[in-house]
Structure formats: C-alpha cells, structure tokens
BAMIKE-886566 format. One record per residue (C-alpha): x negated, y negated, z negated; residue in three letters; residue number from 1. Coordinates in steps of 0.001 Angstrom, whole numbers, plus 524288, in hexadecimal, padded with zeros to 5 digits. Layout:
BEGIN
R      px      py      pz    aa     i
R       X       Y       Z   ALA   NUM
...
//
This chain:
BEGIN
R      px      py      pz    aa     i
R   7FD4F   1AAEE   253E7   ASP     1
R   80987   1AF89   24D05   SER     2
R   81144   1BB93   25046   LYS     3
R   81EC9   1C00B   24BF7   LEU     4
R   81F3B   1CE58   24825   ILE     5
R   82BD4   1D52B   244AA   HIS     6
R   828A6   1DC88   2383F   GLY     7
R   822AA   1DABB   22AE2   PHE     8
R   814D2   1D602   2285B   ALA     9
R   80D07   1DA26   21C7E   LEU    10
R   8021A   1D227   216B6   ASN    11
R   7F9EA   1DE94   2152B   CYS    12
R   7EF89   1E5A8   21CF5   THR    13
R   7EBE8   1F39D   2200C   ARG    14
R   7E3C9   1FA09   21571   SER    15
R   7D91B   1FDB1   21F10   SER    16
R   7D485   1F862   22C08   GLN    17
R   7D46B   20652   23145   GLY    18
R   7E33D   206FC   2309D   MET    19
R   7EAEE   203E5   23CED   PRO    20
R   7EF4C   1F5C8   23E24   SER    21
R   7FC87   1F976   243D3   SER    22
R   80520   20579   24539   LEU    23
R   811A1   20855   24CA3   LYS    24
R   81D3D   21013   24745   ASN    25
R   81856   20F31   23945   CYS    26
R   81D0B   2171B   22DD2   LYS    27
R   81AD4   20EAD   221E1   ILE    28
R   818D2   213C5   21412   ALA    29
R   81BD8   209EA   20957   PHE    30
R   814CA   20DD5   1FCCD   VAL    31
R   81450   2074E   1EF9A   ASP    32
R   808CD   20EC0   1E9BE   PHE    33
R   7FA08   20F18   1EAC9   ASN    34
R   7F360   21629   1F5E0   LEU    35
R   7E65D   215F9   1EED7   GLN    36
R   7DEB1   21FB9   1E6CF   HIS    37
R   7E84E   22560   1DD23   TYR    38
R   7E547   2216B   1CF2D   ARG    39
R   7EBFE   225A1   1C2B8   ALA    40
R   7F59F   21BED   1BCEF   GLN    41
R   7F12F   21267   1B275   MET    42
R   7F057   218E1   1A533   GLY    43
R   7ED9E   22673   1AAB4   VAL    44
R   7E0B4   22C10   1A637   GLN    45
R   7D998   237AC   1AC04   VAL    46
R   7CE78   23CDD   1A3B1   LEU    47
R   7C450   24484   1AB52   ILE    48
R   7B883   24ABF   1A4E7   ASN    49
R   7B2C7   25148   1B0EC   ASP    50
R   7ACEA   2481E   1BB56   PRO    51
R   7B055   251E6   1C610   ASP    52
R   7BEAF   250C0   1C29C   LYS    53
R   7BDE7   241F3   1C3E4   LEU    54
R   7BAC3   2433E   1D256   GLU    55
R   7C637   24CA5   1D3E0   ALA    56
R   7CF59   2428B   1CDD0   VAL    57
R   7CA54   23800   1D717   ARG    58
R   7CC2F   24115   1E2A7   GLN    59
R   7DA2B   243FE   1DE56   LYS    60
R   7DD00   23556   1DDA5   GLU    61
R   7D897   233F6   1EBD3   LYS    62
R   7E0D5   23FA7   1EFF9   GLU    63
R   7ED13   239E8   1E9BF   ILE    64
R   7EB62   22D3F   1F178   ALA    65
R   7E870   234D4   1FDF8   LYS    66
R   7F49C   23D4D   1FC27   ASP    67
R   7FD1F   23133   1FA45   ARG    68
R   7F828   22B29   206D8   ILE    69
R   7F92D   2380A   20E40   LYS    70
R   80752   23A0D   20A27   SER    71
R   80AFC   22C49   20EBD   ILE    72
R   80446   22E06   21BE7   LEU    73
R   80964   23BF3   21DAA   ASP    74
R   81730   236A2   21BE0   ALA    75
R   81509   22F3D   228A2   GLY    76
R   8116C   221A0   223FE   ALA    77
R   8079C   21A5A   22C55   ASN    78
R   808AA   20D58   22526   VAL    79
R   807D7   20CE8   2164D   VAL    80
R   80B16   20091   20EC0   LEU    81
R   807D3   200D2   20044   THR    82
R   809C4   1F6BD   1F5A3   THR    83
R   7FDEC   1FC20   1EE66   LYS    84
R   7EFF8   1FF63   1F22F   GLY    85
R   7EA42   2078F   1FD1E   LEU    86
R   7DBC9   20ACD   1FB85   ASP    87
R   7D145   20E30   20577   ASP    88
R   7D365   21CD1   20405   MET    89
R   7E1CA   21B2D   20758   ALA    90
R   7DEA3   21212   212AA   ALA    91
R   7D59C   21C8C   2183B   LYS    92
R   7E0F6   22645   21909   TYR    93
R   7E991   21C2C   21FC4   PHE    94
R   7DEEA   21918   229BD   VAL    95
R   7DCDB   227A5   22C97   GLU    96
R   7EB68   22941   22F74   ARG    97
R   7EC9F   21CA1   23754   GLY    98
R   7F5DE   21672   22D79   CYS    99
R   7F6E2   208EB   22790   ILE   100
R   7F655   206AB   218E2   GLY   101
R   7F987   1F980   212DF   VAL   102
R   7F715   1F70D   2046B   ARG   103
R   7FC65   1ED39   1FAC4   ARG   104
R   80888   1E9BC   20280   VAL   105
R   81123   1E0CF   1FA67   ARG   106
R   81C31   1E811   1F3C8   ASN   107
R   82667   1DF0D   1F990   GLU   108
R   820D7   1E0FD   2075B   ASP   109
R   82050   1EFD6   2069F   ILE   110
R   82E58   1F082   201AE   ARG   111
R   83305   1E727   20C52   ARG   112
R   82C6F   1EF08   2172E   ILE   113
R   831CD   1FBB6   2119C   ALA   114
R   83F7B   1F5FE   2116B   ARG   115
R   83E36   1F0B3   21F5B   MET   116
R   83947   1FDB1   224BA   THR   117
R   84259   2068A   21CF3   GLY   118
R   83724   20C04   214D1   GLY   119
R   8357A   20DF9   2063B   LYS   120
R   82A3C   20A73   1FD59   VAL   121
R   82414   2167F   1F729   CYS   122
R   81F8E   214CA   1E92A   VAL   123
R   81AE9   222DE   1E7DC   SER   124
R   81868   22EEC   1F00B   LEU   125
R   81FE5   23766   1E667   ALA   126
R   82C53   23E0E   1EAEA   THR   127
R   8390A   23D7A   1E37D   MET   128
R   8351F   24A5E   1DD13   GLU   129
R   828C4   243C7   1D7B9   GLY   130
R   81F2E   24AE1   1E086   GLU   131
//
C-alpha cells in the first residue's frame, strides 16, 4: 500500500523507542552541534593529579550536556533535529519530557526543513554577547 502525505519525509528514526511516534503542533529545534557528553576540543589537555578531581571533571561534562538539552527544551521545543550525535543520556531527557529527538539528520535536509518552516539552524547556544 502506498499513501500520499503532504509534507517532508526524513530517512531517520527517533533516538529512543520511548519517545512519542507522533506529535501535533510541534515546535522544532534545528541544531548543528552534539547533544552528547561534552568533551574538550582536540588538542586541549587537562592534567589532573588527584583522582577525586577526575570524577568532578566527568560530572561537569555531564552537567554541560544536560544544561544544553534543558535550555533547548525550556525554550519550548518538543522536536529536536540534530546533524550530529545524541547519546543515551540525552535521549533519556527527551523521553522524560515527551519530546522527539532525531540524530544525524543530513545537513541538506535540516536546512531545507528549517527554510520550509521559517526556522533557523542553531550552530551554538551562545548569545550574541558570547554568553
């Protein structure tokens, strides 16, 4: 059976089976950055001599990722399309809020959907003031 649907189909799936399979009156966030554990950029070294401080650094990495996701969802988005990765920790937050997260959407597709819906692709959560 074939069916004609007026819209745009993505060759992607939800990041978790616990996410809803459909939503009405969606607010879509288009992001072009990772929604995974935050890791320092290549070439950045952090030297830690105390093993207790290592755990604190790992915890801070998780908090950074959680804050990114929280700020996107608090802005009202209930569907998040990202061109990069979305790990299990991030998927858990989306499931808890009843939102859909889709990872590794092709760059051309995310830009086309943003243009068709009047949205913009976010490459960073920083404001114009750099905060």
